[in-house]
N, C-alpha and C positions, 0 to 999 in steps of 0.2 A: 504432371497428370499421371494417374494410375492407368495401367493397361485395361483393355475392355474386360467386361465381366467374364466372358467366355474364356479368355486367356487365363484369368486368375483362377477360375474353376479347374481348369486343366493343370495349372501349375501346382495347386495345393491339393488336388484330388479330393474335392468336396462337392456336395450337391449344391444346386442353385439356391435353395432356401437357406442353407448354412452360410453361403457366401453373402447373401443379402442381409442376413441377420448380423453377420460380422461387420459389414459396411454400415449398417444402421447404428451399431454400438460405437464405431469409430466416429460417426457423424455426431452422435449425442455427446461424445467426449471432446468434440471440437477439433478432431485430428483429420477429418475429411469433410469436404464440402462438395455438393453436387451442383453443377451448372448446366443450364439448358441451352439449346441452340445448336447451330452448326458446329461450334467448337466446344460443345458441352461435354460433360462426363464427370468423373470423380477426380478431385484434386486434393493433394495432401496439404495440410495446414500445420503451422507451428503450434505447439501447445499454448493455450490461452491462459493468461494470468487470472482473468475473471473466473474461468472454470476451476482452476486450481484453488482459488480463494474460496469459491463456493463449496467445493468438496472438503477443503480444510475446515470451513465453518460448520459443516455437518458433523465432521468428526469431533470438533471441539464441543459442539452442542451435546453429543452423546456422552462426552466426558464431563458435562456440567460446567463448562467454562463460561466465564462472563467477559464482557468488554474490558473490564479492569484487568482480568488475567492476561488478555492479549496486550494491553498497554504495558503491563509489567515486563513482558518480554521486550517490547519496543524500548522501554526505558533502560534495559540492560544493554541493548545493542547500539542505540543511537550515539551515546557518548564515545564508544569505540569507533564508530563510523566518523564522528567529528574529528577524532584524533587522526584517523587515516587521511581524511581530506586535508587537514592542516599540515600533514607531513609533505604533501605535494600539491599545494593550491595552484589553480590555473586562473587566468584572467577570465576566460569564458565561464568557468564554474562559479567564480565569485560574482560575476555579472548576473547569472541566473538566480543565485541566492539573494542578492540585493534586490532584484526585481520582485521576487516572491515576498520579501519583507516589506517592500513599499506597498505592494498590493494588499498585504495583510493590514498595514497601517491605515488603509482606506476603509476597512470594514470592521473596525474594532467594536462598533456598536451593534453589529449584526452578528450575533453569536453563532448562528448556523454557518454563515459564510466564513467566519473566522476559524471555525473548527475544520471546515473543508480545506482552507488555505494552509492551516497548520499541518494537516496530514500530508499535503503536497510538499511542504517544506521538509518534513521528515523523510519522505520518499526520495527527495532530491539529495539529501545528505547521504542516504544509503547508496544511491546511484553513483555519486561522485567518489565514493570510497575506493572504487576500482576493483572491489572484490565481487566476482560474479555471484557468489552465494548471497552476499549482502544486497546486491542489485535485485535478484529475484525475490528475496525475503522482503525487501523494502516495498517492492511492487505489490506483493500479496498483502502485507500489513497495511499499505495505503488503501487497498481495496476494502479491507475489513474496517479500517479506521474512518474512511469517508462516510460509509453508510451509517455508522452510529452517530454521526453528526445530527442526523434527524432525530435520534433518541435524545441527544443533549438538548436540541432545540425545543423539545416538548416538555422538558423539565421546568420547574419553577425557577426561572433565572433570577439571580440575585440583583438587587437594584444597582449595584456598582459594577456589574459585569463588564461594562465598557471600559472602565478604568483598569480592571484586572487584565483585560485583553491588551490594553495599551502597555501595561507593564510587561506582559508576556512578549509583546512585539519588540519592546526595547531590549529584552533579553535575547531575542532572536537576532537582532541587529548587532548586539555585542558579540554573539557567537561568530557571526560572519566576519567581524573585525579581527577576532582572535585567529580565525582560519586564514584570513588574508595575510596576517602577520607571520604565519607559519608557526604559531605557538601551539604545538600539538598537546603538550601537557595541560596548558591553560584551557584549551578548547574542551578537552575531555573532562577535566575537573569541573569547569564552569557548567557544562551542559548536564553533567550528572547531578549537580546541586540544584539546577533549575527544575529538572524533571521531578526531583524529590519534593520540591515546593508545590508543584502542580498536583501531586498524588492525592492529597486529602480532598481536593475539589472533585476529582474524578470519582473517588470512592463514594463521596456524598451523593453525587448525581447518577452514577452508573453502577452502583453496587449490585443491583438486581437485574441489570440489562444483560440478556444472554446474546451470544454471538449470532446465532441463526436468526433470531428475531429482527436483526438489523439488516439482513440481506434480502 
């Protein structure tokens, strides 16, 4: 909990309107929340991934970035994350990845849900890498990636999209097996090749979809 307003004003030698405006800015940035009641007041909060993703999306929009541009970064980082996970796989981590692939296998005919699940699988790979930067980046990319699933869902879906999703799901399961076996080289090489296969489909359906429009 932050000190009372009067104490903050005295500590920083500012006027009340200045302090209130500063607190309002912190609240908008998600760094402070106000609670009412007997134990109410201003409380500090950890930075939010959602807010960071939204601000990043605005910046990317100003740069003219598309959803495909975001995916290109993801395609560069994910194989490296797969290598890092395979270097030190854990039973708990493998169980989570296997659960995600099973859930994806149940929604292959629902392209919207399959897109959301695939984004979750990607974020989990980044999280399990053990690299704090990858963890935060994965969470932000997941936030950017889940929302475009709605864009994908509105596209003219190919008649055989269910079969394509099933092939993708099989590749996800194979990646998990490579990770479980501790095959770091194989995991990185295989996942890089798979993401390269998916690229033409994404370009075809999301070439003109801009980042901010998906948020």
